[in-house]
SELOKE-507512 format. One line per field, with one value per residue (C-alpha): z, y, x. Coordinates in steps of 0.05 Angstrom, whole numbers, plus 5000, padded with zeros to 4 digits. Each point is the difference from the previous one (the first is absolute). Layout:
REM residues N
z (Z ...)
y (Y ...)
x (X ...)
This chain:
REM residues 1059
z (4477 5023 4962 5028 4987 4916 5004 5032 4981 4992 5066 5031 4990 5016 5070 5016 4987 5037 5057 4992 5019 5058 5031 4977 5028 5083 5021 4941 5035 5062 4976 4958 5076 5028 4945 4998 5071 4993 4956 5039 5051 4974 4958 5079 5031 4938 4984 5041 5045 4994 5009 4936 4929 4965 4952 4943 4997 4924 5011 4983 5036 4970 5061 4990 5046 4992 5084 5003 4939 5015 4986 4939 4977 5007 4957 4940 4990 5027 4990 4941 4970 5017 4990 4915 5001 5043 4996 4931 5020 4984 5056 5039 5020 5043 5023 5069 5017 5067 5005 5064 5029 4983 4962 4947 4986 4942 5011 4940 5002 4951 4964 5044 4968 4985 5003 5062 4986 4927 5024 5049 4941 4952 5042 5016 4941 4984 5051 4988 4936 5029 4993 5025 5075 5046 5009 5082 4992 5028 4945 4995 5036 4973 5053 4987 5051 5043 5039 5068 5052 5071 5061 5059 5028 5060 5033 5045 5047 5060 5039 4953 4961 4924 4985 5054 4973 4928 5027 5026 4942 4957 5042 4997 4933 4989 5043 4967 4936 5017 5032 4923 4995 4940 4992 5066 4996 5042 5022 5034 5003 4961 4976 5033 4961 5008 4987 4981 5008 4964 5018 4942 5021 5009 4923 4977 5041 4967 4927 5016 4972 5035 4926 5034 5060 4970 4967 5056 5038 4963 4996 5066 5004 4964 5004 4931 4963 4995 4954 5033 5022 4952 5004 5060 5044 4957 5032 4979 5026 5021 5021 5062 5028 5069 5045 4978 5059 5010 5028 4932 4953 5043 4987 4925 4972 4946 4964 5023 5006 4977 5066 5007 5044 4987 4991 5022 5018 5068 4980 4955 5023 5062 4996 5029 5006 4994 4958 4942 5001 4956 5034 5043 5071 5024 5073 5051 5051 5001 5003 4939 4964 4932 4972 4955 4954 4991 4922 4964 4928 4955 5021 5078 5044 5043 5062 5001 4991 5059 5037 4993 5014 5071 5021 4977 5040 5057 4979 5005 5058 5056 4975 4992 5048 5042 4990 4911 4995 4933 4980 4945 4956 4936 4996 4939 5012 5071 4964 4953 5052 5034 4934 4965 5075 4996 4922 5022 5058 4956 4959 5051 5018 4924 4994 5055 4966 4945 5024 5052 4922 4966 5056 4992 4935 4978 5023 5046 4962 4943 5048 5035 4941 4966 5057 4997 4939 5036 5031 4945 4950 5045 5015 4911 4994 5052 4946 4937 5035 5016 4932 4968 5051 5047 5069 5062 5010 5012 4933 4988 5070 4988 4934 5026 5057 4935 4962 5063 4967 4931 5014 5018 4951 4953 5043 5023 4932 4969 5082 4991 4930 5019 5060 4941 4959 5059 5025 4926 5012 4970 5030 5039 4945 4949 5036 5011 4932 4969 5055 4988 4931 4994 5042 4964 4954 5029 5054 4958 4968 5069 5026 4942 5000 5066 4974 4951 5049 5049 4949 4976 5060 4973 4954 5056 4996 5057 5069 5018 4937 5022 5082 4965 4953 5045 4998 4938 4999 5058 4980 4945 5042 5043 4941 4963 5072 5007 4932 5012 5061 4989 4933 5020 5078 5005 4960 5022 5076 4986 4959 5054 5059 4988 5009 4957 5035 5007 5070 5032 5020 5053 5047 4989 4928 4992 5030 4971 4928 5009 5022 4940 4954 5039 4984 4923 4980 5041 5007 4962 4938 5002 5001 4941 4963 5025 4970 4935 4987 5015 4978 4978 5068 5030 4954 5012 5078 4981 4971 5045 5056 4951 4989 5068 5004 4958 5026 5071 4953 4958 5067 5039 5054 4983 5002 4962 5036 4958 5040 5075 5052 5059 5070 4990 5059 4984 4989 4977 5029 4958 4996 4947 5027 4974 4953 5049 5067 5043 5021 5078 4981 4964 5059 5039 4955 4992 5080 5004 4943 5039 5067 4958 4985 5085 5022 4946 5022 5066 4997 4959 5030 5038 5069 4984 4931 4939 4946 4978 4988 4981 4955 4953 4978 4949 5004 4928 5005 4938 4968 5050 5026 5053 4999 5062 4985 5066 4990 5041 5036 4955 4994 5021 5072 5003 5016 4982 4926 4952 4980 5066 5013 4936 5017 5067 4982 4929 5058 5041 4956 5019 4952 4992 4973 4957 4981 4921 5005 5045 5002 5017 4955 5004 4966 4947 4983 4935 4924 4974 5039 5034 4994 4959 4955 4944 4949 4974 4945 4934 5027 5025 5077 5035 4959 5016 5075 4998 4975 5054 5054 4975 5008 5066 5011 4978 5035 5061 4997 5000 5066 5014 4944 5041 4996 4925 4969 4931 4976 4982 5065 5010 5022 5016 4970 4932 4976 4937 4968 4937 4983 4985 4951 5038 5026 4928 4992 5046 4965 5044 4982 5026 5005 5025 5057 5009 5015 5054 5035 4998 5031 5061 5014 4992 5009 4953 5012 4987 5014 5017 5044 5020 5057 5038 5030 4958 4943 5026 4956 5002 4984 4987 5012 5014 5066 4994 5055 4991 4969 4951 4948 5048 4983 4931 4993 5039 4962 4948 4947 4957 4928 4941 5007 5078 5023 5061 4993 5041 4963 5019 4943 4950 5000 5032 5034 4992 5061 4984 5028 4972 5013 5040 4947 4938 4973 4922 4970 4932 4982 5029 5066 5048 5072 5036 5053 5044 5063 5041 5024 5062 5010 4993 4964 4944 4960 4942 4939 5031 5012 4929 4969 5023 4991 4917 4999 5043 5001 4956 4926 5035 5035 4933 4969 5041 4998 4935 5020 4993 5059 5006 5051 5044 5052 5019 4942 4943 5039 4988 4939 4970 5035 4979 4921 5018 5023 4958 4933 5051 5007 4929 4991 5056 4967 4932 5023 5049 4937 4948 5060 5019 4922 4991 5059 4974 4929 4995 4986 5042 5072 5016 5001 5043 5048 5007 5009 5075 5004 5020 5049 5028 5007 5023 5049 5015 5008 5037 5060 5002 5002 5059 5043 4991 4961 4932 4936 4993 4942 5032 5000 4920 4995 5037 4958 4946 5037 5026 4924 4993 5056 4983 4927 5044 5013 4942 4949 5058 4992 4917 4993 5028 4977 4934 5028 5008 4928 4972 5034 4967 5054 4987 5003 5063 5032 4991 5033 5059 5008 4990 5065 5035 4990 5011 5052 5055 4962 4977 5075 5032 4938 5031 5073 4997 4975 5037 5074 4990 4992 5053 5058 4961 5004 5082 5004 5049 4987 4975 4948 4965 4992 4919 4979 5025 4947 4949 5045 5003 4917 5006 5057 4978 4928 5001 5048 4950 4942 5028 5023 4931 4950 5017 4971 4946 4958 4981 4997 4953 4967 4995 4972 4945 4977 4997 4964 4950 4992 4986 4947 4964 4996 4974 4948 4991 4996 5002 5061 5039 5061 4962 5030 5055 5012 5020 5049 5035 4999 4981 4979 5074 4987 4942 4997 4987 4995 4959 5034 5026 4935)
y (5479 4998 5002 5071 5027 4974 5037 5065 4991 5081 5012 4941 5035 5073 4970 4959 5063 5044 4950 4985 5079 4995 4944 5009 5075 4995 5048 5012 4957 5037 5072 4979 4974 5061 5038 4960 5005 5076 5004 4964 5048 5055 4970 4974 5074 5026 4947 5026 4960 5000 4952 4980 5018 5074 4986 5033 5056 5008 5041 5069 5030 5053 5023 5048 5038 5026 5018 4979 4950 4928 4939 4990 5065 5004 4930 5022 5083 4985 4925 4975 5071 4999 4916 4992 5047 4976 4918 4990 5039 4964 4952 4999 4937 5011 5054 5004 5050 5021 5045 5033 5054 5057 4976 4945 4970 4962 4961 4974 4942 4995 4946 4984 5039 5057 5082 5022 5069 4998 4954 5059 5056 4965 4983 5077 5023 4944 5020 5075 4988 4984 5065 4973 4991 5025 5077 5009 4931 5019 4994 4923 4984 4952 4963 4952 4955 4988 4953 5009 4933 5015 5001 5014 5043 5049 5009 5058 4998 5031 5041 5069 5047 4987 5060 4979 4922 5026 5051 4932 4972 5062 5000 4930 4992 5057 4975 4936 5023 5041 4940 4964 4968 5003 5002 5014 5002 5012 4959 5026 5070 5048 5058 5075 5021 5070 4998 5053 4977 5059 5016 4983 5052 5055 4978 5016 5059 5030 4970 4967 4926 4962 5017 5073 4980 4964 5057 5048 4945 4983 5064 5012 4923 5018 5046 5038 5035 5067 5034 5023 5066 5032 5059 5006 4955 4937 4941 4956 5010 4944 5014 4946 4966 4988 4929 4960 4991 5006 5063 5028 4970 5018 5068 4992 5046 4979 5058 5076 5009 5053 5028 5001 4941 4952 4929 4948 4927 5007 5026 4946 4933 4959 4989 4939 4976 4927 4934 4957 4969 4950 4972 4943 5006 4950 4972 4958 4959 5046 5062 5052 4984 5020 4954 5009 4952 5006 4965 4995 5012 4944 5035 4988 4943 4973 4994 5054 5041 4971 5012 5069 4998 4962 5054 5051 4977 4996 5068 5032 4971 5033 5062 4990 4994 4926 4999 4992 4929 4991 4933 4960 4945 4977 4982 4956 5033 4957 4941 5004 4987 4952 4957 5004 4991 4928 4979 5027 4949 4950 5022 4982 4944 4970 5023 4959 4933 5015 5006 4939 4967 5017 4990 4921 4990 5042 5004 5040 5059 5000 5002 5066 5035 4972 5032 5067 5011 4998 5068 5036 4974 5029 5070 5011 4979 5046 5060 4974 5001 5079 5016 4970 5035 4951 4994 4967 4977 4932 4973 5017 4971 4936 4994 5015 4946 4947 5009 4988 4932 5020 5040 4943 4958 5030 4990 4935 4978 5035 4973 4943 4984 5028 4959 4944 5030 5009 4925 4976 5029 5067 5062 5050 5046 4953 4966 5072 5021 4936 4984 5074 5002 4927 5024 5076 4986 4954 5028 5078 4958 4982 5078 5019 4939 5016 5082 4974 4970 5062 5045 4986 5032 5063 4995 4986 5063 5056 4993 4933 4997 5069 4964 4942 5027 5010 4928 4986 5074 4975 4923 5032 5049 4929 4969 5048 5007 4933 4989 5055 4965 4925 5017 5054 4996 4925 4975 5047 4977 4932 5001 5030 4971 4919 4976 4986 4936 4961 4977 4940 5019 5018 4933 5035 5012 4928 4978 5038 4986 4927 4994 5051 4951 4940 5037 5022 4934 4953 5020 5069 4958 4935 5047 5036 4934 4966 5079 4986 4942 5005 5069 4989 4979 5061 5054 4970 5005 5072 5009 4963 5060 5043 4976 5003 5068 5016 4959 5044 5057 4981 4961 5075 4977 5055 5063 5062 5077 5056 5041 4971 5065 5003 5007 5068 5051 5052 4987 5050 5002 5039 5026 5032 5040 5008 5067 5062 4962 5061 5022 4982 4930 4994 5012 4955 4942 5010 4993 4940 4978 5016 4966 4941 4993 5028 4943 4948 5020 4995 4916 4981 5037 4968 5034 5015 5011 5052 4992 5071 5058 5054 5009 5055 5008 5047 5026 5020 5034 5036 4929 4959 4952 4987 4961 4970 4980 4951 5001 4934 4976 4967 4932 4967 5030 4983 4934 5020 4999 5040 4962 4987 5080 5005 4950 5030 5066 4980 4953 5057 5051 5018 5000 5092 5027 5046 4966 4975 4952 4993 4942 4985 4995 4972 5038 4956 5017 4971 5004 4968 5042 4971 4915 5017 5056 4997 5062 5011 5050 5002 5042 5052 5017 4989 4934 4986 5013 4942 4949 5015 4997 4932 4981 5014 4972 4935 5005 5015 4921 4974 4974 5040 5057 5073 5072 4999 5071 5032 5066 5037 5027 5046 5061 5057 5003 5042 5049 5018 5062 5013 5068 5019 5045 5051 4997 4998 5056 5049 4979 4948 4944 4933 5036 5058 4968 4955 5034 5047 4932 4983 5071 4997 4926 4992 5070 5026 5001 5080 4989 4949 5038 4973 5022 4991 4938 4975 5011 5037 4988 5060 4971 5037 4975 5003 5000 4939 5007 4922 4939 4946 5018 5048 5037 4987 5019 5060 5032 5065 5011 5059 5001 5025 5069 5007 4985 4940 4937 4944 4942 4956 5044 5002 4914 4936 4940 4934 4962 4931 4964 5012 4982 5027 4972 4963 4962 4998 4953 5015 5040 4963 4999 4945 4961 4963 4949 4989 4951 4957 4937 4982 4919 4956 4945 5054 5034 5061 4964 4944 5052 5033 4930 4992 5054 5001 4935 5013 5059 5066 4960 5012 5068 5031 4977 5023 5075 5001 5015 4974 4984 4990 4978 5038 4997 4944 4965 5048 5007 4917 4996 5053 4979 4929 5027 5041 4942 4943 5049 4997 4938 4983 5056 4977 4922 5026 5056 4937 4940 5058 5008 4928 4976 5051 4973 4935 5011 4947 5003 4939 5013 5057 4956 4947 5059 5037 4935 5010 5064 4964 4949 5066 5030 4939 5006 5072 4970 4953 5043 5044 4941 4969 5067 5029 5054 5022 5018 5064 5048 5010 4929 5002 5054 4954 4937 5055 5005 4929 4976 5038 4972 4931 4992 5033 4920 4970 5041 4986 4923 4997 5046 4948 4938 5035 4994 4925 4994 5035 4951 4949 4967 4972 5044 4960 4988 5076 5020 4957 5022 5073 4991 4977 5058 5048 4984 5027 5075 4984 4988 5065 5052 4959 5004 5065 5036 4958 5013 5082 4990 4942 5055 5036 4939 4991 5083 5020 5069 5019 5050 4951 4956 5015 4999 4928 4968 5012 4976 4935 5000 5008 4946 4939 5023 4992 4939 4968 5007 4990 4938 4991 5025 4955 4936 5032 5050 4925 4975 5055 4996 4910 5006 5054 4951 4946 5043 5013 4935 4973 5056 4981 4932 5019 5044 4951 5052 4976 4967 4984 4948 4945 4979 4951 5047 5056 4968 4968 5070 5002 5078 5012 4967 5029 5068 5066 5052 5036 4982 5075 5036)
x (2211 4927 4936 4985 5072 4977 4946 5022 5072 5016 4955 5035 5070 4979 4972 5063 5038 4965 5005 5072 5014 4966 5023 5075 4998 5024 4947 4940 4953 5007 4995 4940 4958 5032 4966 4937 4993 5010 4950 4957 5004 4979 4944 4971 5007 4966 4937 4936 4965 4927 4945 4991 5022 4986 4931 5006 4933 4985 4940 4971 4940 4940 4956 4940 4970 4927 4970 4932 4994 4975 5045 4947 5010 5079 4994 4960 5022 5072 5035 4959 5020 5069 5015 4992 5062 5051 4973 5045 5060 5063 5028 4929 4979 4949 4952 4974 4941 4967 4939 4987 4957 5034 5063 5017 5070 5033 5059 5039 5046 5060 5041 5074 5052 4952 5037 4950 5009 4992 4935 4982 4996 4966 4944 4996 4998 4948 4956 5015 4966 4929 4968 4922 5017 4939 5030 4988 5048 5070 5050 5028 5075 5037 5055 5048 5008 5063 5026 5005 5006 4969 5046 4963 4944 5001 4934 4983 4940 4975 4950 5013 4967 5003 5032 5061 4998 5015 5053 5041 4983 5034 5065 5011 4994 5043 5049 4986 5023 5060 5039 4998 4938 4964 4922 4955 4930 4937 4941 4944 5026 4952 5017 4979 4946 4961 4930 4950 4928 4959 4921 4962 4951 5050 5022 4934 4992 5070 4987 5077 5015 5065 5033 4995 5029 5048 5033 4994 5044 5051 5037 5018 5028 5064 5057 5013 5051 4984 5061 5066 5034 5055 5043 5052 4960 4969 4960 4945 4926 4962 4925 5003 4940 4983 5004 4944 4950 4931 5003 5029 4950 4938 5045 4999 4954 4948 4972 4973 4925 4963 4994 5073 5018 5059 4965 5050 4991 4987 4941 4977 5031 5033 5066 5042 5064 4992 5036 4989 4931 5020 5064 4995 5010 5043 5010 5045 4981 4940 5033 5005 5060 5044 5038 5070 5011 5075 5026 5066 5019 5033 5072 4987 5016 4943 5031 5045 4934 4964 5058 4998 4924 5019 5057 4954 4948 5042 5038 4932 4952 5032 4981 4927 4950 4994 4921 5029 5000 5044 4992 5047 4965 4994 5067 5029 5065 4994 4994 5059 5055 4952 4996 5073 5030 4952 5022 5078 4995 4971 5051 5057 4970 5002 5067 5042 4952 5031 5066 4994 4981 5046 5055 4973 5006 5063 5069 5016 5034 4948 4958 5024 5009 4934 4963 5046 4958 4932 5011 5035 4943 4956 5032 5016 4917 4983 5043 4979 4930 5018 5012 4938 4956 4984 4980 5002 4933 4963 4999 5079 5023 4961 5036 5067 4979 4975 5064 5048 5004 5006 5053 5046 4977 5041 5062 4986 5009 5057 5030 4983 5023 5072 5007 4986 5058 5047 4977 5024 5067 4996 5030 4973 4994 4987 4948 4966 5003 4972 4948 4979 5001 4977 4926 5002 4949 4951 5010 4979 4948 4968 5002 4967 4946 4987 4990 4959 4956 4985 4998 4930 4984 4996 4947 4950 4969 4951 5023 5021 5056 5025 5014 5023 5044 5058 5009 5030 5033 5043 5008 5045 5036 5017 5020 5043 5032 5013 5026 5043 5024 5007 5046 5041 5005 4998 5042 5059 4988 4991 5064 5042 4959 5005 5068 5064 5024 4929 4988 4968 4917 4972 4971 4940 5012 5017 4945 4945 5032 4998 4934 4974 5033 4978 4933 5002 5040 4963 4930 4989 5034 4966 4927 5029 5009 4937 4959 5036 4986 4930 4989 4934 4989 5024 4966 4943 5010 5015 4931 4961 5024 4988 4927 4991 5014 4963 4946 4995 4993 4949 4966 4995 5037 5052 4976 5022 5012 5010 5047 5012 5000 5023 4958 4971 5016 4948 4921 4942 4929 4961 4923 4961 4944 4931 4992 4967 5036 5011 5067 4990 4970 5065 5043 4959 5008 5073 5018 4963 5037 5069 4967 4992 5074 5021 4955 5035 5070 4984 4968 5051 5066 5038 5021 5067 4987 4969 4968 4999 5043 4941 4941 4993 4929 4967 4933 4975 4929 4999 4997 4971 5055 5047 5071 5033 5073 5024 5085 5012 5074 5047 4968 5072 4981 4939 4962 4934 4988 4976 4945 4979 5001 4946 4958 4990 4982 4963 4957 4987 4982 4914 4951 4997 4936 5034 5052 4991 5064 5055 5048 5081 5054 5073 5046 5039 5077 5004 4981 4933 4944 4951 4976 4928 4991 4956 4989 4928 4996 4960 4940 4969 5032 4927 4997 5072 4982 4950 5042 5051 4951 4978 5066 5017 4933 5033 5066 4968 4981 5072 5039 5055 4977 5008 5014 4952 4984 4999 5026 4943 4972 4941 5006 4950 4935 5003 4947 4987 4965 4970 4985 4930 4972 5002 5062 5019 4965 5034 5067 5027 5037 5030 5064 4985 4959 5058 5048 4954 4979 5063 5031 4935 5024 5071 5021 5057 5070 5023 5066 5054 5063 5059 5033 5067 4977 4938 4944 4932 4939 4955 4931 4931 4930 4932 4969 4955 4935 4983 5036 5002 4934 4965 5058 4995 4936 5007 5050 4990 5037 5015 4970 5049 4958 5022 4940 4993 4953 4983 5041 4927 4971 5042 5029 4969 5025 5014 5031 5055 5057 5061 5071 5060 5054 4999 5064 5005 5053 5016 4943 4947 4968 5007 4992 5042 4982 5055 5008 5051 4997 5020 4986 5071 4936 4986 5044 4989 5012 4944 4945 5016 4999 4933 4974 5021 4968 4933 4996 5025 4977 4924 5017 5024 4953 4939 5026 5038 5069 5067 5052 5073 5042 5050 5041 5042 4960 5022 5063 5009 4978 5052 5052 4990 4999 5062 5037 4974 5035 5056 5010 5007 5052 5044 4992 5015 5057 5027 4994 5050 5050 5015 4985 5060 5032 5011 4996 4938 4926 4988 5042 4949 4948 5032 5019 4935 4959 5009 4961 4934 5027 5025 4933 4970 5044 4972 4931 5012 5032 4952 4950 5045 5002 4933 5021 4947 5045 4987 5033 5067 4999 4988 5059 5045 4988 5021 5078 4991 4999 5065 5048 4969 5035 5062 5016 4980 5042 5059 4980 4995 5066 5035 4967 5026 5071 4995 4968 5055 5045 4973 4953 4924 4946 4985 5069 5000 4933 5019 5074 4966 4938 5061 5053 4951 4959 5043 4993 4919 4996 5039 4971 4919 5023 5025 4936 4956 5040 5001 4925 4993 4981 4957 4949 5007 4991 4934 4995 4937 5028 5043 4942 4988 5074 4998 4967 5052 5054 4962 4990 5078 5012 4964 5001 5075 4996 4958 5033 5065 4988 4973 5041 5080 4938 4950 5052 5039 4929 4980 5074 4983 4931 5026 5045 4945 4958 5060 5016 4936 4992 5068 4973 4938 5029 5064 5057 5068 5032 4924 4998 4951 4952 5017 5064 4931 4975 5053 5021 5067 5007 5005 5070 5025 5046 4953 5054 4941 4941 4965 5019)
């Protein structure tokens, strides 16, 4: 009985009993394999396909509308009132607030595993308890954010009136919903609005207010139940409102005059049927446009949803005018099939390499059945993935690709040991039972350590943690499927496929085995013996390699990038205009920017190549902003890189009068935020703005730093008023004046009516003969007694600059300065390090503010903290598993000491191939640790067998290294072979995955080259230390000092060395 069998006799007996049942049954192995295949095919048909894993959104938003209020008013009277009531609710981890002109919102983030319905209810209860909000503010709305994943956008444009474009957009939206799509939302779609503009003089003439007009208009807008008839004829009576139109409203009566005449709205107001002025206009390629954004719910498949979109568009296109341009763009779903196909291609290539390696090293029958385990295990994995709620996405597919070699590792170890037992003379069945049974505990331990190594990735928080969580989940599924296949299916197949009568091997097999045996005994064996004898030199050489790898990091020759992103296929040109810029001037500037984009494309694009699919522009005149999203053709099909296009546009942007800020920003496709984000807080908004402007000026002096902006932008100038003694005497209050001024300039929404097709807003407003501050000074207001007086007679005015938006974090006003880095000679981390050392301390002292880093820097720090905890947990769990496996406290140390050398291999691999370390690389290191110890576990398991046979530590170590050479090479080469094709992948969209492949390939490669030498050397050094301590403490049978120096303790049998 082996040492492991002695330590786990009950487990061993049970395992062998189950194995024997499958091996001895005629078709149990085939039936189980068929069941796994069916299970996998079922899972494969059910798995959703999407670009990245589904994100768990744990956020609740409180929003409040207060028409006409400035951002400062919203901050002071809305946000600061509600925030204390919701900040410390159970489970809230973060509170972010935004004050805008006319509205405010508070976003609350909750911890994992929060019951979000209960969270929403608790927020509603807290908000309902707030009593001191402004009376003119609307009732706060509490909404739980739901996950919707963008599928594609559909843009429609053409030479049509806005009303016609809106009708086409509604028809397409309804059609998309009818074919089963989950959510369709509009951009550039302005809701219909009927505006009733009242003449101030007429109001004073007829002694009317907007309240009077509102009360007169509202009854005619709705149908009203009016009772029922009983008797022979039973019927409901309903007063039916007339169809809403300009003419109908003009004829609506306000009141009867003393003369007996009927005063109507047409007598005192101008009525127009228009569109919501606060919604921005959309343009595509310079034409008026509306965009329909289609998103899927968590239960829908991205690819299926996209196929529905394309099928519907092709179906509806012939029914629409030829001049109506319909363009499908911004479609992440298009990337799903392309990128999944990319990984499948690399996976198939990797599988071919794995099969070649198997057939070279293993006997044909064994290689075939080991290879059969690959598709069976992958299919079973797909079934497990479906049952555990996973999807097919870039990360899970990469995990499957990465585990190609891991899938066959267990089968290789079992198959190779079965072959060894068979060669030693066991019968086919006995060889299968004994071989698989002997390897059960080491293989299970190796699988558990691999799970333990990948598991801590689940501890990483924020977006990057949710994205990468698919890795450990897939690895666990793979190891479960692989374990079932290698212990219950493979032994049964081998017991029936190995020849009953032993035959001479084929010429290739005989030649290869002879050559391999020569290499093992005369080359590897000699080096192994020397490395054991010169164990301290062996470890010193390995440590030198390790220190050199560490020096690469310390010297800065190897950089770090938080989350590498694929090349962007979209960029944005943004511009903010000076407050008060006329709409016409904005439109002219807007067209100039579009011309710049067209010129850049014309210059850069080869004759037979298109660079731009379309552009979608957003002109927000209410907030003095313009934004143009440029959608490029797929990066794989064009020869001009996105960075070259954005630089060409940036170089051509003119200096335009009236534009405060203009720039170009490439869209990012991963977590982490902007390269540079510095948040200031701890002072009034005006001081924060001054600190922000100073930092922006500093950043402008750094080469390669672009797109510098902040989140605290000036809005329209603000006029503040103070009540005069005369105004007070007349009974005016600031609240009374605020309502009348807001009615005059913003108007009053009488009602929003829902029709069959759309919502119609009815708004009352004053007719202003002047604009700007002149209109305010010409305004007349009504006192509580009904007297009209000029506004200037009851208030005084003061003008100041205001902000269009104010951000708050954890109840404090903040401003965040953001910038990108687009120069290979400098990174965001370099710039931030310089800021922290040379500028930020002085700047914070000057303005009395505090700062914290956001964006990539913050994500990096948080992820590092999570990974540090995860690494500690992983190593602890791995130690416990290995200690349990060998019933020894010393064995795990010898096994796990190989991990640092694998890490160094990964560092050298990144350096040689020119890749920066990334967060994905670091997560790969955790998984690499689990893979690395597997070879050590198998090696020490064999070493224990030899020690039990009475061999000395030297003989057992050298013999075990030679015995396990084939298995170690096979497991490492198959894992490497599964990933090698990815190293040569030229697709730009696969580049962000390559650093993890580099980690696995080079880390495993170096560790494999060292494990068979280092583990015995570690054990030998441990024996030296043990012998020395026994000599120091003069324990019985301790070696003499001369024997200690001669190393005689290495020549003695040490059956219980690892106990």
